[in-house]
C-alpha positions as CSV (number, residue, x, y, z in Angstrom):
1,X,32.5,7.6,26.5
2,X,32.9,10.6,24.3
3,X,33.9,8.6,21.3
4,X,30.6,6.5,21.7
5,X,28.5,9.8,22.0
6,X,30.3,11.2,18.9
7,X,29.6,8.1,16.8
8,X,25.9,8.1,17.9
9,X,25.5,11.5,16.9
10,X,27.1,11.1,13.5
11,X,25.0,8.0,12.9
12,X,22.0,10.1,13.8
13,X,23.1,12.9,11.6
14,X,23.5,10.4,8.7
15,X,19.9,9.2,9.2
16,X,18.6,12.7,9.2
17,X,20.5,13.4,5.9
18,X,19.0,10.3,4.4
19,X,15.4,11.3,5.6
20,X,16.0,14.9,4.1
21,X,17.1,13.4,0.7
22,X,13.9,11.2,0.4
23,X,11.9,12.3,-2.5
24,X,8.7,13.9,-1.3
25,X,5.3,15.0,-3.0
26,X,2.7,17.4,-2.0
27,X,-0.3,16.2,0.1
28,X,-2.6,17.4,-2.7
29,X,-0.8,15.4,-5.4
30,X,-0.8,12.3,-3.3
31,X,-4.5,12.6,-2.4
32,X,-5.4,13.3,-6.1
33,X,-3.4,10.3,-7.1
34,X,-5.2,8.1,-4.5
35,X,-8.5,9.4,-5.7
36,X,-7.8,8.7,-9.3
37,X,-6.6,5.1,-8.3
38,X,-9.8,4.5,-6.4
39,X,-12.0,5.6,-9.2
40,X,-10.3,3.6,-11.9
41,X,-9.4,0.3,-10.1
42,X,-12.4,-2.0,-9.8
43,X,-12.8,-3.4,-6.3
44,X,-14.6,-6.7,-6.3
45,X,-15.3,-6.5,-2.6
46,X,-17.6,-3.4,-3.1
47,X,-20.3,-4.6,-5.4
48,X,-22.7,-1.7,-4.4
49,X,-20.3,0.6,-6.3
50,X,-19.0,-1.6,-9.1
51,X,-22.0,-3.8,-9.6
52,X,-22.3,-7.7,-9.3
53,X,-19.3,-9.8,-10.1
54,X,-19.5,-12.7,-12.6
55,X,-18.4,-16.1,-11.1
56,X,-15.4,-16.4,-13.8
57,X,-13.9,-13.1,-13.0
58,X,-14.0,-12.9,-9.2
59,X,-10.3,-13.1,-8.0
60,X,-11.1,-14.0,-4.6
61,X,-13.3,-16.9,-5.0
62,X,-12.0,-20.3,-5.7
63,X,-13.8,-22.9,-7.7
64,X,-15.1,-25.5,-5.2
65,X,-15.0,-29.2,-6.0
66,X,-18.0,-30.8,-4.2
67,X,-19.3,-29.5,-0.8
68,X,-15.9,-28.6,0.8
69,X,-12.5,-27.3,-0.2
70,X,-9.3,-27.8,1.9
71,X,-6.8,-25.0,1.7
């Protein structure tokens, strides 16, 4: 029983060491990066911010052939 406990503790310790070694950035840097991305990346689903989208450049709309399209 004690070997099992020791092995579990060693595995848990290893996971904690891996978590500690994970690279981190400050929250202020992450939020600034997110704001920069949202301001520079055009979102076609928010036309009130980015304006209307031409039919040819809309990535989510598929050209229809007739009245229906089967996907």
